[in-house]
Phi, psi and omega in degrees: 000129182258158176060032180294310181295318181301316180296319182295312180295321178298318178297314180299316182292318179293321177298314180301314180292327178293317178297319181296310183291326178296319177299315181296316180297316181295318179293322179299317180288323180292322181284325189080145185201146178294146185300328183283345182275111185259013186301321178299322179295313181301310181297316180297314179301310184294317181296315180294319180296317180298314182300314184289314181297317178302319181294315181296313185286337173297324184264331183224072191296341181269352183286158177251160183223132171260110179234165184280326196255163166224174191271003185300318180289325176304312184288318184291329180259005177053051183272356185308312182298318180296317182291316180297327178299317179291319179296318178299319179300312184289327178293327175284319180293327183248038187298338179299338181259001185298323180298324182274326186258345184078178179225150174255127187242346184210171184297325180296316178294322178300305184293323179298317180296313180301317184287349179276006173269037189255014180296147177270002181077192179140176184272357183241139172089183181261117184227126177266136175254125189232128167239103187294325171220102176266119184103061183301317181298317178297321178301315181292327183275353187078019180260216186277138169207171183215151171254119193236131182217132179221145174257123178248124181242118182051041175086359183246129179288122183251329180223136175223131178227131178232123175264129183235085186298333185249004185274127174299149176300328173225130180291344189246004175259122187303317184254030181298144173295158184245140173097125180202167174237129180250129186230137174224141174233131186304125179081359184236006175096179179237146189218157179234147170214150176298136179301328182280348183279157176290138178287130178253147180262136002277336173190168184281085184290355178281352181232065176291150178240148181216149175267178188261086176284357178268356182275141171260185185292337179293335179257350189294139176245140185247137169249140180218165180289153177287318186280127179295334180288347182266338181203142182286104178291331178296311179295322179299317180299321178295318179298313181297322179295314181294327181272358179058046176277118187270331184289135176294145181291151174257126184259124182223148173276151164074189181287003172299339178296319175298319180297320180297320178291312182298327184273000179082014176271351176204161182246345186220135170231120179248123171240100191255138187302140170249354179221136180290333186265342186290140174236136183294148176278143184295329182288345178277354188219341188301310181296313181297321178304312183291323178301312181292318179301314184283345176267003174107012182253188181229138175229125178218182168282184187288349178257005178089009179277147177297149177275133182256106182271009179248011185270003180131208180279350179234161174272132181274059183201169184249126175064177180215139173231121176243133182198172173296156179297333180290318188267335188305313183301319181289328176296314179300316179300318180294319177300314180296325176298327184273325186245356182100151182305324180240023177081023183301329183251013181295333181302336180297337184247005189229160165272182182294000000 
């Protein structure tokens, strides 16, 4: 078995960051806050990024990391005390992992960790892609968000871990437990564990997850983004109509949509371009791509091309379609029928 230690450390780090961000989100909702005030998001993003990067580099000091944030805002707004307070809380609450993940004790260590997420990516070497809080809107609303971490080696995603603090174990069970960690290792499958459970090494192989490759379009369920700016709902409706998908879509923020597909709670995830020029960030898809792939599905761009996670900090492709292996080919055909073989008519659904 390969990448055992990497998967284990990634799970521990994502769990720690998930517990930390959930506390911040819960306190933010309890206090109430004006919509324009983004301080909970800022603190959560920075704290989670620092915790995860510090953990990864303690164990793999030569690795590089592609992260969203840097410390300039921390310093300019003097956020160090607030962020350190949250980090101190999670390090005490999760003290059983301190030997493996290390601890951050001061502002210098905090800012240094955040700033080490500055890799430009590429096809060579070991590079981690990190999104400390994927789904900012969901995070603010107390809805869905995810902590996402993936290891890319020579351009290929080898490990993917997604922490989902607010996601039910099943979207369709009324009294389902809440909170989980989804883990995939290339060639070794995809797995789920309760967020509250102790992380086992190399992963909790007693809970493998699989999607429904036996479903046709009459049974297929679709997950889509909440925000209209993230995916063309107009194009999605046309695709669903042509494929005769009867189930209403479920709208979720962040990479939890990949988790829902991998876990068999949905069969299709469409992220359709709203801009002709926009290119997806690798940290928004690397973990989810591997989860769906290892659970038996397919993830490509909207034209059926493979996603290249070694081309830099962004994917050199338009949109993303994740689905069961059974349904994916027909979805791609339908997309091309609507926008053209090479996207000639995509402009109808997009801005510049």
